[in-house]
All heavy atoms as a GROMACS GRO file, in nm:
protein
  617
    1SER      N    1   0.084  -0.119   0.000
    1SER     CA    2   0.000   0.000   0.000
    1SER      C    3   0.088   0.125   0.000
    1SER      O    4   0.202   0.121   0.045
    1SER     CB    5  -0.094  -0.003   0.120
    1SER     OG    6  -0.046   0.073   0.227
    2GLN      N    7   0.032   0.235  -0.045
    2GLN     CA    8   0.107   0.360  -0.048
    2GLN      C    9   0.140   0.409   0.092
    2GLN      O   10   0.238   0.480   0.112
    2GLN     CB   11   0.030   0.468  -0.124
    2GLN     CG   12   0.035   0.447  -0.273
    2GLN     CD   13  -0.009   0.572  -0.347
    2GLN    OE1   14  -0.044   0.672  -0.288
    2GLN    NE2   15  -0.005   0.564  -0.476
    3GLU      N   16   0.059   0.373   0.189
    3GLU     CA   17   0.082   0.415   0.327
    3GLU      C   18   0.216   0.363   0.380
    3GLU      O   19   0.274   0.421   0.471
    3GLU     CB   20  -0.031   0.366   0.418
    3GLU     CG   21  -0.166   0.423   0.381
    3GLU     CD   22  -0.176   0.573   0.406
    3GLU    OE1   23  -0.124   0.621   0.507
    3GLU    OE2   24  -0.235   0.642   0.322
    4ASP      N   25   0.264   0.254   0.326
    4ASP     CA   26   0.388   0.191   0.372
    4ASP      C   27   0.512   0.246   0.304
    4ASP      O   28   0.622   0.205   0.338
    4ASP     CB   29   0.382   0.040   0.350
    4ASP     CG   30   0.268  -0.025   0.427
    4ASP    OD1   31   0.230   0.029   0.532
    4ASP    OD2   32   0.218  -0.129   0.380
    5GLN      N   33   0.497   0.334   0.208
    5GLN     CA   34   0.611   0.385   0.132
    5GLN      C   35   0.698   0.474   0.220
    5GLN      O   36   0.646   0.555   0.298
    5GLN     CB   37   0.562   0.462   0.009
    5GLN     CG   38   0.482   0.379  -0.088
    5GLN     CD   39   0.564   0.268  -0.149
    5GLN    OE1   40   0.683   0.281  -0.173
    5GLN    NE2   41   0.500   0.156  -0.176
    6PRO      N   42   0.831   0.463   0.210
    6PRO     CA   43   0.922   0.531   0.303
    6PRO      C   44   0.923   0.684   0.292
    6PRO      O   45   0.950   0.751   0.392
    6PRO     CB   46   1.059   0.474   0.267
    6PRO     CG   47   1.046   0.426   0.128
    6PRO     CD   48   0.903   0.380   0.114
    7LEU      N   49   0.894   0.740   0.179
    7LEU     CA   50   0.908   0.885   0.163
    7LEU      C   51   0.797   0.964   0.231
    7LEU      O   52   0.808   1.086   0.246
    7LEU     CB   53   0.918   0.921   0.015
    7LEU     CG   54   1.038   0.860  -0.058
    7LEU    CD1   55   1.040   0.903  -0.203
    7LEU    CD2   56   1.169   0.896   0.009
    8TRP      N   57   0.690   0.898   0.273
    8TRP     CA   58   0.584   0.969   0.345
    8TRP      C   59   0.639   1.038   0.469
    8TRP      O   60   0.586   1.140   0.513
    8TRP     CB   61   0.472   0.875   0.386
    8TRP     CG   62   0.372   0.844   0.281
    8TRP    CD1   63   0.342   0.720   0.231
    8TRP    CD2   64   0.285   0.935   0.212
    8TRP    NE1   65   0.244   0.729   0.135
    8TRP    CE2   66   0.207   0.860   0.122
    8TRP    CE3   67   0.267   1.072   0.218
    8TRP    CZ2   68   0.112   0.917   0.040
    8TRP    CZ3   69   0.172   1.130   0.135
    8TRP    CH2   70   0.096   1.054   0.048
    9SER      N   71   0.744   0.985   0.529
    9SER     CA   72   0.797   1.044   0.652
    9SER      C   73   0.867   1.178   0.628
    9SER      O   74   0.898   1.248   0.722
    9SER     CB   75   0.893   0.947   0.722
    9SER     OG   76   1.004   0.921   0.639
   10TYR      N   77   0.886   1.216   0.502
   10TYR     CA   78   0.953   1.342   0.469
   10TYR      C   79   0.856   1.451   0.424
   10TYR      O   80   0.898   1.557   0.381
   10TYR     CB   81   1.058   1.319   0.360
   10TYR     CG   82   1.165   1.222   0.407
   10TYR    CD1   83   1.160   1.089   0.370
   10TYR    CD2   84   1.268   1.265   0.491
   10TYR    CE1   85   1.257   1.000   0.414
   10TYR    CE2   86   1.363   1.176   0.536
   10TYR     CZ   87   1.357   1.044   0.497
   10TYR     OH   88   1.452   0.956   0.542
   11VAL      N   89   0.728   1.423   0.433
   11VAL     CA   90   0.625   1.523   0.401
   11VAL      C   91   0.520   1.521   0.511
   11VAL      O   92   0.510   1.425   0.588
   11VAL     CB   93   0.558   1.496   0.265
   11VAL    CG1   94   0.658   1.504   0.152
   11VAL    CG2   95   0.486   1.363   0.263
   12GLU      N   96   0.446   1.628   0.518
   12GLU     CA   97   0.334   1.636   0.611
   12GLU      C   98   0.206   1.633   0.531
   12GLU      O   99   0.184   1.718   0.445
   12GLU     CB  100   0.342   1.766   0.691
   12GLU     CG  101   0.467   1.777   0.775
   12GLU     CD  102   0.483   1.914   0.838
   12GLU    OE1  103   0.382   1.988   0.852
   12GLU    OE2  104   0.597   1.950   0.870
   13ARG      N  105   0.125   1.533   0.558
   13ARG     CA  106  -0.005   1.526   0.490
   13ARG      C  107  -0.097   1.629   0.553
   13ARG      O  108  -0.116   1.631   0.674
   13ARG     CB  109  -0.064   1.387   0.502
   13ARG     CG  110   0.005   1.291   0.408
   13ARG     CD  111  -0.056   1.156   0.418
   13ARG     NE  112   0.035   1.076   0.498
   13ARG     CZ  113   0.031   0.945   0.507
   13ARG    NH1  114  -0.060   0.879   0.443
   13ARG    NH2  115   0.119   0.881   0.579
   14GLN      N  116  -0.150   1.715   0.470
   14GLN     CA  117  -0.237   1.821   0.518
   14GLN      C  118  -0.384   1.778   0.524
   14GLN      O  119  -0.451   1.802   0.622
   14GLN     CB  120  -0.222   1.946   0.429
   14GLN     CG  121  -0.081   1.997   0.417
   14GLN     CD  122  -0.024   2.046   0.550
   14GLN    OE1  123  -0.095   2.076   0.643
   14GLN    NE2  124   0.108   2.050   0.558
   15ARG      N  125  -0.430   1.717   0.416
   15ARG     CA  126  -0.570   1.677   0.406
   15ARG      C  127  -0.590   1.595   0.278
   15ARG      O  128  -0.504   1.596   0.192
   15ARG     CB  129  -0.662   1.799   0.405
   15ARG     CG  130  -0.636   1.891   0.286
   15ARG     CD  131  -0.704   2.027   0.302
   15ARG     NE  132  -0.664   2.117   0.198
   15ARG     CZ  133  -0.551   2.188   0.194
   15ARG    NH1  134  -0.464   2.178   0.291
   15ARG    NH2  135  -0.524   2.270   0.094
   16LYS      N  136  -0.702   1.530   0.269
   16LYS     CA  137  -0.738   1.459   0.145
   16LYS      C  138  -0.767   1.562   0.038
   16LYS      O  139  -0.828   1.665   0.065
   16LYS     CB  140  -0.862   1.373   0.166
   16LYS     CG  141  -0.831   1.240   0.226
   16LYS     CD  142  -0.803   1.144   0.116
   16LYS     CE  143  -0.829   1.003   0.158
   16LYS     NZ  144  -0.779   0.911   0.060
   17ALA      N  145  -0.726   1.536  -0.082
   17ALA     CA  146  -0.753   1.626  -0.193
   17ALA      C  147  -0.897   1.610  -0.240
   17ALA      O  148  -0.956   1.503  -0.224
   17ALA     CB  149  -0.657   1.598  -0.309
   18HIS      N  150  -0.951   1.714  -0.297
   18HIS     CA  151  -1.086   1.707  -0.355
   18HIS      C  152  -1.084   1.605  -0.469
   18HIS      O  153  -0.987   1.594  -0.541
   18HIS     CB  154  -1.129   1.843  -0.407
   18HIS     CG  155  -1.143   1.946  -0.298
   18HIS    ND1  156  -1.238   1.936  -0.199
   18HIS    CD2  157  -1.073   2.058  -0.273
   18HIS    CE1  158  -1.226   2.039  -0.118
   18HIS    NE2  159  -1.126   2.115  -0.160
   19GLY      N  160  -1.187   1.531  -0.481
   19GLY     CA  161  -1.196   1.433  -0.588
   19GLY      C  162  -1.174   1.292  -0.540
   19GLY      O  163  -1.192   1.197  -0.614
   20GLY      N  164  -1.130   1.276  -0.415
   20GLY     CA  165  -1.116   1.143  -0.356
   20GLY      C  166  -1.000   1.064  -0.410
   20GLY      O  167  -0.899   1.119  -0.451
   21GLY      N  168  -1.015   0.934  -0.409
   21GLY     CA  169  -0.906   0.846  -0.451
   21GLY      C  170  -0.793   0.849  -0.350
   21GLY      O  171  -0.813   0.872  -0.233
   22GLN      N  172  -0.671   0.828  -0.400
   22GLN     CA  173  -0.554   0.825  -0.312
   22GLN      C  174  -0.483   0.960  -0.307
   22GLN      O  175  -0.378   0.972  -0.246
   22GLN     CB  176  -0.458   0.717  -0.359
   22GLN     CG  177  -0.516   0.579  -0.347
   22GLN     CD  178  -0.419   0.472  -0.395
   22GLN    OE1  179  -0.310   0.500  -0.439
   22GLN    NE2  180  -0.460   0.349  -0.384
   23ASN      N  181  -0.538   1.061  -0.371
   23ASN     CA  182  -0.474   1.192  -0.373
   23ASN      C  183  -0.485   1.261  -0.238
   23ASN      O  184  -0.589   1.257  -0.173
   23ASN     CB  185  -0.537   1.282  -0.479
   23ASN     CG  186  -0.501   1.240  -0.619
   23ASN    OD1  187  -0.415   1.155  -0.638
   23ASN    ND2  188  -0.566   1.299  -0.716
   24VAL      N  189  -0.376   1.323  -0.197
   24VAL     CA  190  -0.373   1.402  -0.074
   24VAL      C  191  -0.300   1.531  -0.103
   24VAL      O  192  -0.224   1.542  -0.198
   24VAL     CB  193  -0.301   1.328   0.041
   24VAL    CG1  194  -0.374   1.202   0.081
   24VAL    CG2  195  -0.157   1.297   0.006
   25VAL      N  196  -0.324   1.630  -0.018
   25VAL     CA  197  -0.245   1.752  -0.022
   25VAL      C  198  -0.132   1.729   0.077
   25VAL      O  199  -0.156   1.694   0.193
   25VAL     CB  200  -0.329   1.875   0.018
   25VAL    CG1  201  -0.242   1.999   0.026
   25VAL    CG2  202  -0.443   1.895  -0.080
   26PHE      N  203  -0.009   1.744   0.031
   26PHE     CA  204   0.105   1.726   0.120
   26PHE      C  205   0.196   1.847   0.114
   26PHE      O  206   0.196   1.922   0.017
   26PHE     CB  207   0.182   1.598   0.088
   26PHE     CG  208   0.259   1.601  -0.041
   26PHE    CD1  209   0.391   1.645  -0.044
   26PHE    CD2  210   0.203   1.558  -0.159
   26PHE    CE1  211   0.463   1.646  -0.162
   26PHE    CE2  212   0.274   1.560  -0.278
   26PHE     CZ  213   0.405   1.604  -0.279
   27GLN      N  214   0.272   1.866   0.221
   27GLN     CA  215   0.368   1.975   0.229
   27GLN      C  216   0.505   1.916   0.255
   27GLN      O  217   0.524   1.836   0.347
   27GLN     CB  218   0.330   2.072   0.341
   27GLN     CG  219   0.422   2.193   0.347
   27GLN     CD  220   0.377   2.290   0.454
   27GLN    OE1  221   0.357   2.250   0.568
   27GLN    NE2  222   0.361   2.415   0.417
   28CYS      N  223   0.601   1.953   0.172
   28CYS     CA  224   0.738   1.906   0.188
   28CYS      C  225   0.795   1.957   0.320
   28CYS      O  226   0.783   2.075   0.351
   28CYS     CB  227   0.822   1.955   0.070
   28CYS     SG  228   0.997   1.910   0.083
   29SER      N  229   0.856   1.869   0.395
   29SER     CA  230   0.915   1.908   0.524
   29SER      C  231   1.040   1.994   0.509
   29SER      O  232   1.084   2.056   0.604
   29SER     CB  233   0.951   1.782   0.604
   29SER     OG  234   0.835   1.709   0.633
   30PHE      N  235   1.095   2.000   0.389
   30PHE     CA  236   1.219   2.075   0.366
   30PHE      C  237   1.193   2.213   0.307
   30PHE      O  238   1.239   2.313   0.359
   30PHE     CB  239   1.314   1.994   0.277
   30PHE     CG  240   1.346   1.861   0.334
   30PHE    CD1  241   1.279   1.748   0.290
   30PHE    CD2  242   1.438   1.846   0.437
   30PHE    CE1  243   1.306   1.623   0.344
   30PHE    CE2  244   1.464   1.723   0.493
   30PHE     CZ  245   1.399   1.611   0.446
   31CYS      N  246   1.118   2.218   0.198
   31CYS     CA  247   1.096   2.347   0.130
   31CYS      C  248   0.960   2.408   0.162
   31CYS      O  249   0.935   2.523   0.127
   31CYS     CB  250   1.113   2.332  -0.020
   31CYS     SG  251   0.983   2.236  -0.100
   32ARG      N  252   0.873   2.333   0.228
   32ARG     CA  253   0.741   2.378   0.272
   32ARG      C  254   0.642   2.401   0.158
   32ARG      O  255   0.536   2.457   0.178
   32ARG     CB  256   0.749   2.502   0.362
   32ARG     CG  257   0.849   2.494   0.476
   32ARG     CD  258   0.840   2.373   0.563
   32ARG     NE  259   0.717   2.367   0.640
   32ARG     CZ  260   0.677   2.260   0.705
   32ARG    NH1  261   0.748   2.150   0.704
   32ARG    NH2  262   0.564   2.260   0.771
   33LYS      N  263   0.674   2.357   0.038
   33LYS     CA  264   0.580   2.371  -0.074
   33LYS      C  265   0.468   2.269  -0.058
   33LYS      O  266   0.490   2.158  -0.012
   33LYS     CB  267   0.651   2.350  -0.207
   33LYS     CG  268   0.748   2.461  -0.240
   33LYS     CD  269   0.785   2.458  -0.386
   33LYS     CE  270   0.887   2.564  -0.418
   33LYS     NZ  271   0.841   2.700  -0.399
   34GLU      N  272   0.347   2.310  -0.097
   34GLU     CA  273   0.232   2.221  -0.093
   34GLU      C  274   0.203   2.167  -0.231
   34GLU      O  275   0.212   2.239  -0.330
   34GLU     CB  276   0.108   2.295  -0.042
   34GLU     CG  277   0.090   2.287   0.105
   34GLU     CD  278  -0.048   2.330   0.151
   34GLU    OE1  279  -0.138   2.358   0.069
   34GLU    OE2  280  -0.066   2.336   0.273
   35PHE      N  281   0.167   2.040  -0.236
   35PHE     CA  282   0.132   1.974  -0.360
   35PHE      C  283   0.004   1.896  -0.341
   35PHE      O  284  -0.021   1.843  -0.234
   35PHE     CB  285   0.243   1.879  -0.406
   35PHE     CG  286   0.373   1.949  -0.435
   35PHE    CD1  287   0.470   1.960  -0.337
   35PHE    CD2  288   0.397   2.005  -0.559
   35PHE    CE1  289   0.589   2.025  -0.363
   35PHE    CE2  290   0.516   2.070  -0.585
   35PHE     CZ  291   0.612   2.080  -0.488
   36ASN      N  292  -0.074   1.885  -0.446
   36ASN     CA  293  -0.199   1.811  -0.443
   36ASN      C  294  -0.183   1.693  -0.538
   36ASN      O  295  -0.220   1.702  -0.654
   36ASN     CB  296  -0.312   1.903  -0.486
   36ASN     CG  297  -0.445   1.832  -0.493
   36ASN    OD1  298  -0.459   1.719  -0.449
   36ASN    ND2  299  -0.543   1.898  -0.550
   37GLN      N  300  -0.125   1.586  -0.491
   37GLN     CA  301  -0.096   1.474  -0.580
   37GLN      C  302  -0.087   1.343  -0.504
   37GLN      O  303  -0.116   1.338  -0.386
   37GLN     CB  304   0.035   1.498  -0.658
   37GLN     CG  305   0.030   1.615  -0.751
   37GLN     CD  306  -0.067   1.596  -0.867
   37GLN    OE1  307  -0.105   1.485  -0.903
   37GLN    NE2  308  -0.110   1.706  -0.925
   38ILE      N  309  -0.040   1.242  -0.573
   38ILE     CA  310  -0.026   1.109  -0.516
   38ILE      C  311   0.121   1.082  -0.481
   38ILE      O  312   0.208   1.164  -0.507
   38ILE     CB  313  -0.080   1.002  -0.613
   38ILE    CG1  314  -0.008   1.009  -0.747
   38ILE    CG2  315  -0.229   1.018  -0.632
   38ILE    CD1  316  -0.046   0.899  -0.845
   39TYR      N  317   0.147   0.966  -0.425
   39TYR     CA  318   0.281   0.932  -0.375
   39TYR      C  319   0.390   0.946  -0.481
   39TYR      O  320   0.500   0.990  -0.450
   39TYR     CB  321   0.282   0.789  -0.320
   39TYR     CG  322   0.417   0.750  -0.263
   39TYR    CD1  323   0.456   0.795  -0.138
   39TYR    CD2  324   0.505   0.671  -0.336
   39TYR    CE1  325   0.580   0.762  -0.087
   39TYR    CE2  326   0.628   0.638  -0.286
   39TYR     CZ  327   0.665   0.683  -0.161
   39TYR     OH  328   0.787   0.651  -0.111
   40THR      N  329   0.362   0.914  -0.604
   40THR     CA  330   0.466   0.923  -0.707
   40THR      C  331   0.515   1.067  -0.724
   40THR      O  332   0.630   1.089  -0.758
   40THR     CB  333   0.417   0.868  -0.843
   40THR    OG1  334   0.296   0.933  -0.880
   40THR    CG2  335   0.396   0.719  -0.836
   41ARG      N  336   0.428   1.164  -0.698
   41ARG     CA  337   0.470   1.304  -0.704
   41ARG      C  338   0.561   1.341  -0.587
   41ARG      O  339   0.654   1.419  -0.602
   41ARG     CB  340   0.349   1.398  -0.707
   41ARG     CG  341   0.266   1.383  -0.833
   41ARG     CD  342   0.347   1.429  -0.953
   41ARG     NE  343   0.270   1.417  -1.074
   41ARG     CZ  344   0.262   1.509  -1.168
   41ARG    NH1  345   0.330   1.619  -1.155
   41ARG    NH2  346   0.190   1.489  -1.273
   42ILE      N  347   0.536   1.283  -0.472
   42ILE     CA  348   0.624   1.304  -0.356
   42ILE      C  349   0.763   1.250  -0.390
   42ILE      O  350   0.864   1.315  -0.367
   42ILE     CB  351   0.568   1.232  -0.231
   42ILE    CG1  352   0.436   1.296  -0.190
   42ILE    CG2  353   0.670   1.233  -0.118
   42ILE    CD1  354   0.361   1.217  -0.086
   43LYS      N  355   0.766   1.132  -0.446
   43LYS     CA  356   0.891   1.068  -0.486
   43LYS      C  357   0.965   1.155  -0.588
   43LYS      O  358   1.086   1.181  -0.574
   43LYS     CB  359   0.860   0.930  -0.546
   43LYS     CG  360   0.978   0.851  -0.589
   43LYS     CD  361   0.928   0.715  -0.639
   43LYS     CE  362   1.035   0.640  -0.710
   43LYS     NZ  363   0.986   0.512  -0.760
   44THR      N  364   0.893   1.205  -0.687
   44THR     CA  365   0.954   1.290  -0.790
   44THR      C  366   1.010   1.418  -0.729
   44THR      O  367   1.121   1.460  -0.762
   44THR     CB  368   0.848   1.325  -0.897
   44THR    OG1  369   0.801   1.203  -0.955
   44THR    CG2  370   0.905   1.413  -1.005
   45HIS      N  371   0.936   1.479  -0.640
   45HIS     CA  372   0.979   1.604  -0.576
   45HIS      C  373   1.104   1.583  -0.490
   45HIS      O  374   1.203   1.652  -0.506
   45HIS     CB  375   0.864   1.659  -0.490
   45HIS     CG  376   0.900   1.780  -0.411
   45HIS    ND1  377   0.922   1.903  -0.469
   45HIS    CD2  378   0.918   1.798  -0.278
   45HIS    CE1  379   0.952   1.991  -0.374
   45HIS    NE2  380   0.951   1.929  -0.257
   46LEU      N  381   1.099   1.486  -0.401
   46LEU     CA  382   1.210   1.465  -0.306
   46LEU      C  383   1.335   1.407  -0.371
   46LEU      O  384   1.447   1.443  -0.332
   46LEU     CB  385   1.165   1.374  -0.192
   46LEU     CG  386   1.066   1.436  -0.094
   46LEU    CD1  387   1.019   1.331   0.005
   46LEU    CD2  388   1.128   1.555  -0.021
   47LEU      N  389   1.318   1.320  -0.468
   47LEU     CA  390   1.434   1.257  -0.531
   47LEU      C  391   1.489   1.339  -0.648
   47LEU      O  392   1.578   1.296  -0.719
   47LEU     CB  393   1.400   1.115  -0.576
   47LEU     CG  394   1.357   1.019  -0.466
   47LEU    CD1  395   1.335   0.880  -0.520
   47LEU    CD2  396   1.456   1.018  -0.352
   48GLN      N  397   1.432   1.457  -0.664
   48GLN     CA  398   1.478   1.554  -0.764
   48GLN      C  399   1.483   1.494  -0.904
   48GLN      O  400   1.580   1.508  -0.977
   48GLN     CB  401   1.613   1.613  -0.722
   48GLN     CG  402   1.606   1.682  -0.588
   48GLN     CD  403   1.736   1.740  -0.540
   48GLN    OE1  404   1.841   1.720  -0.600
   48GLN    NE2  405   1.731   1.813  -0.430
   49MET      N  406   1.374   1.428  -0.939
   49MET     CA  407   1.360   1.368  -1.072
   49MET      C  408   1.306   1.474  -1.167
   49MET      O  409   1.192   1.518  -1.151
   49MET     CB  410   1.268   1.246  -1.062
   49MET     CG  411   1.321   1.140  -0.966
   49MET     SD  412   1.198   1.017  -0.919
   49MET     CE  413   1.178   0.930  -1.073
   50LYS      N  414   1.385   1.515  -1.262
   50LYS     CA  415   1.347   1.622  -1.352
   50LYS      C  416   1.260   1.572  -1.466
   50LYS      O  417   1.257   1.454  -1.496
   50LYS     CB  418   1.473   1.690  -1.408
   50LYS     CG  419   1.555   1.757  -1.300
   50LYS     CD  420   1.679   1.821  -1.357
   50LYS     CE  421   1.758   1.884  -1.243
   50LYS     NZ  422   1.881   1.944  -1.290
   51ASN      N  423   1.189   1.666  -1.528
   51ASN     CA  424   1.106   1.642  -1.646
   51ASN      C  425   0.983   1.554  -1.618
   51ASN      O  426   0.940   1.478  -1.703
   51ASN     CB  427   1.188   1.583  -1.761
   51ASN     CG  428   1.303   1.673  -1.799
   51ASN    OD1  429   1.288   1.794  -1.807
   51ASN    ND2  430   1.419   1.615  -1.823
   52TYR      N  431   0.930   1.564  -1.498
   52TYR     CA  432   0.808   1.490  -1.463
   52TYR      C  433   0.691   1.582  -1.432
   52TYR      O  434   0.588   1.538  -1.385
   52TYR     CB  435   0.833   1.397  -1.344
   52TYR     CG  436   0.911   1.273  -1.380
   52TYR    CD1  437   1.049   1.272  -1.373
   52TYR    CD2  438   0.845   1.159  -1.423
   52TYR    CE1  439   1.121   1.159  -1.408
   52TYR    CE2  440   0.917   1.046  -1.457
   52TYR     CZ  441   1.055   1.047  -1.449
   52TYR     OH  442   1.125   0.935  -1.484
   53GLY      N  443   0.709   1.713  -1.453
   53GLY     CA  444   0.599   1.806  -1.434
   53GLY      C  445   0.574   1.849  -1.291
   53GLY      O  446   0.468   1.902  -1.260
   54ILE      N  447   0.667   1.825  -1.202
   54ILE     CA  448   0.655   1.874  -1.064
   54ILE      C  449   0.788   1.934  -1.023
   54ILE      O  450   0.895   1.886  -1.062
   54ILE     CB  451   0.612   1.761  -0.967
   54ILE    CG1  452   0.575   1.820  -0.831
   54ILE    CG2  453   0.717   1.654  -0.954
   54ILE    CD1  454   0.503   1.724  -0.739
   55GLN      N  455   0.781   2.042  -0.948
   55GLN     CA  456   0.902   2.112  -0.906
   55GLN      C  457   0.983   2.025  -0.810
   55GLN      O  458   0.928   1.963  -0.720
   55GLN     CB  459   0.864   2.244  -0.839
   55GLN     CG  460   0.983   2.329  -0.804
   55GLN     CD  461   0.939   2.463  -0.746
   55GLN    OE1  462   0.823   2.484  -0.717
   55GLN    NE2  463   1.033   2.551  -0.726
   56ILE      N  464   1.114   2.021  -0.832
   56ILE     CA  465   1.201   1.943  -0.743
   56ILE      C  466   1.227   2.023  -0.615
   56ILE      O  467   1.216   2.144  -0.613
   56ILE     CB  468   1.334   1.903  -0.810
   56ILE    CG1  469   1.416   2.026  -0.848
   56ILE    CG2  470   1.309   1.814  -0.930
   56ILE    CD1  471   1.555   1.995  -0.896
   57CYS      N  472   1.262   1.953  -0.509
   57CYS     CA  473   1.293   2.018  -0.382
   57CYS      C  474   1.436   2.071  -0.387
   57CYS      O  475   1.531   1.994  -0.394
   57CYS     CB  476   1.277   1.919  -0.267
   57CYS     SG  477   1.303   1.998  -0.106
   58LYS      N  478   1.447   2.203  -0.382
   58LYS     CA  479   1.579   2.266  -0.389
   58LYS      C  480   1.645   2.279  -0.253
   58LYS      O  481   1.761   2.314  -0.244
   58LYS     CB  482   1.565   2.403  -0.455
   58LYS     CG  483   1.522   2.392  -0.600
   58LYS     CD  484   1.506   2.527  -0.664
   58LYS     CE  485   1.458   2.508  -0.808
   58LYS     NZ  486   1.435   2.636  -0.874
   59LYS      N  487   1.574   2.250  -0.148
   59LYS     CA  488   1.628   2.261  -0.011
   59LYS      C  489   1.691   2.130   0.036
   59LYS      O  490   1.749   2.124   0.142
   59LYS     CB  491   1.516   2.299   0.086
   59LYS     CG  492   1.450   2.430   0.056
   59LYS     CD  493   1.523   2.542   0.122
   59LYS     CE  494   1.447   2.671   0.096
   59LYS     NZ  495   1.506   2.784   0.161
   60PHE      N  496   1.677   2.027  -0.044
   60PHE     CA  497   1.725   1.895  -0.005
   60PHE      C  498   1.862   1.871  -0.065
   60PHE      O  499   1.882   1.888  -0.185
   60PHE     CB  500   1.623   1.792  -0.057
   60PHE     CG  501   1.620   1.666   0.022
   60PHE    CD1  502   1.605   1.668   0.158
   60PHE    CD2  503   1.632   1.545  -0.041
   60PHE    CE1  504   1.601   1.551   0.231
   60PHE    CE2  505   1.628   1.427   0.030
   60PHE     CZ  506   1.612   1.431   0.166
   61LYS      N  507   1.958   1.836   0.015
   61LYS     CA  508   2.096   1.818  -0.030
   61LYS      C  509   2.113   1.688  -0.109
   61LYS      O  510   2.047   1.590  -0.084
   61LYS     CB  511   2.189   1.819   0.090
   61LYS     CG  512   2.177   1.947   0.171
   61LYS     CD  513   2.308   1.985   0.231
   61LYS     CE  514   2.304   2.106   0.318
   61LYS     NZ  515   2.219   2.212   0.291
   62ILE      N  516   2.206   1.689  -0.203
   62ILE     CA  517   2.225   1.574  -0.294
   62ILE      C  518   2.262   1.446  -0.218
   62ILE      O  519   2.219   1.338  -0.254
   62ILE     CB  520   2.327   1.607  -0.406
   62ILE    CG1  521   2.322   1.501  -0.516
   62ILE    CG2  522   2.468   1.622  -0.351
   62ILE    CD1  523   2.197   1.499  -0.595
   63ASP      N  524   2.341   1.456  -0.112
   63ASP     CA  525   2.374   1.336  -0.033
   63ASP      C  526   2.248   1.274   0.025
   63ASP      O  527   2.232   1.153   0.028
   63ASP     CB  528   2.472   1.370   0.079
   63ASP     CG  529   2.611   1.404   0.026
   63ASP    OD1  530   2.642   1.368  -0.090
   63ASP    OD2  531   2.688   1.467   0.101
   64SER      N  532   2.159   1.359   0.070
   64SER     CA  533   2.033   1.311   0.126
   64SER      C  534   1.947   1.247   0.017
   64SER      O  535   1.881   1.147   0.040
   64SER     CB  536   1.956   1.426   0.191
   64SER     OG  537   2.031   1.480   0.297
   65VAL      N  538   1.949   1.306  -0.102
   65VAL     CA  539   1.874   1.250  -0.215
   65VAL      C  540   1.925   1.110  -0.246
   65VAL      O  541   1.847   1.017  -0.265
   65VAL     CB  542   1.885   1.340  -0.340
   65VAL    CG1  543   1.829   1.270  -0.462
   65VAL    CG2  544   1.813   1.471  -0.316
   66ASN      N  545   2.056   1.092  -0.248
   66ASN     CA  546   2.112   0.960  -0.277
   66ASN      C  547   2.070   0.858  -0.171
   66ASN      O  548   2.041   0.743  -0.205
   66ASN     CB  549   2.264   0.969  -0.288
   66ASN     CG  550   2.307   1.044  -0.412
   66ASN    OD1  551   2.236   1.050  -0.511
   66ASN    ND2  552   2.424   1.106  -0.407
   67GLU      N  553   2.066   0.898  -0.046
   67GLU     CA  554   2.021   0.808   0.060
   67GLU      C  555   1.874   0.773   0.043
   67GLU      O  556   1.834   0.658   0.060
   67GLU     CB  557   2.044   0.871   0.198
   67GLU     CG  558   2.189   0.873   0.241
   67GLU     CD  559   2.251   0.734   0.246
   67GLU    OE1  560   2.189   0.643   0.306
   67GLU    OE2  561   2.361   0.716   0.193
   68LEU      N  562   1.793   0.873   0.008
   68LEU     CA  563   1.651   0.849  -0.012
   68LEU      C  564   1.627   0.755  -0.130
   68LEU      O  565   1.536   0.672  -0.127
   68LEU     CB  566   1.576   0.980  -0.039
   68LEU     CG  567   1.532   1.058   0.082
   68LEU    CD1  568   1.452   1.179   0.038
   68LEU    CD2  569   1.452   0.974   0.178
   69LYS      N  570   1.706   0.769  -0.234
   69LYS     CA  571   1.691   0.681  -0.350
   69LYS      C  572   1.712   0.536  -0.310
   69LYS      O  573   1.640   0.446  -0.353
   69LYS     CB  574   1.788   0.720  -0.462
   69LYS     CG  575   1.744   0.844  -0.537
   69LYS     CD  576   1.838   0.878  -0.647
   69LYS     CE  577   1.792   1.003  -0.720
   69LYS     NZ  578   1.881   1.043  -0.828
   70LYS      N  579   1.809   0.512  -0.222
   70LYS     CA  580   1.832   0.376  -0.173
   70LYS      C  581   1.712   0.330  -0.090
   70LYS      O  582   1.665   0.218  -0.102
   70LYS     CB  583   1.959   0.371  -0.087
   70LYS     CG  584   2.086   0.389  -0.166
   70LYS     CD  585   2.206   0.388  -0.071
   70LYS     CE  586   2.330   0.437  -0.143
   70LYS     NZ  587   2.442   0.457  -0.049
   71GLU      N  588   1.664   0.420  -0.006
   71GLU     CA  589   1.551   0.388   0.082
   71GLU      C  590   1.425   0.360   0.001
   71GLU      O  591   1.347   0.269   0.032
   71GLU     CB  592   1.526   0.507   0.175
   71GLU     CG  593   1.427   0.481   0.284
   71GLU     CD  594   1.419   0.597   0.381
   71GLU    OE1  595   1.522   0.657   0.413
   71GLU    OE2  596   1.307   0.625   0.425
   72ALA      N  597   1.405   0.437  -0.107
   72ALA     CA  598   1.285   0.422  -0.190
   72ALA      C  599   1.304   0.313  -0.296
   72ALA      O  600   1.211   0.282  -0.368
   72ALA     CB  601   1.252   0.554  -0.258
   73LYS      N  602   1.424   0.259  -0.304
   73LYS     CA  603   1.455   0.152  -0.400
   73LYS      C  604   1.428   0.193  -0.543
   73LYS      O  605   1.358   0.125  -0.617
   73LYS     CB  606   1.380   0.024  -0.364
   73LYS     CG  607   1.417  -0.028  -0.229
   73LYS     CD  608   1.337  -0.149  -0.195
   73LYS     CE  609   1.370  -0.190  -0.053
   73LYS     NZ  610   1.280  -0.285   0.001
   74THR      N  611   1.483   0.310  -0.582
   74THR     CA  612   1.462   0.356  -0.719
   74THR      C  613   1.585   0.328  -0.801
   74THR      O  614   1.692   0.310  -0.750
   74THR     CB  615   1.433   0.507  -0.724
   74THR    OG1  616   1.544   0.577  -0.667
   74THR    CG2  617   1.305   0.538  -0.653
   0.00000   0.00000   0.00000
């Protein structure tokens, strides 16, 4: 389940997004930006994956990104 994914611990879930499903509004614990998306968007934001249509986290250091990539098994 998405609830078990490791990167959830690096964001704060604010509320369920309108429209239901698995979408939530989350806020990055590092840059404080809010996003209205699903877990894959959290992964894209935190792991600084470019060209996916979501802004990468500029407050997160590259060493930390590499550790998260191992944790997220990407």
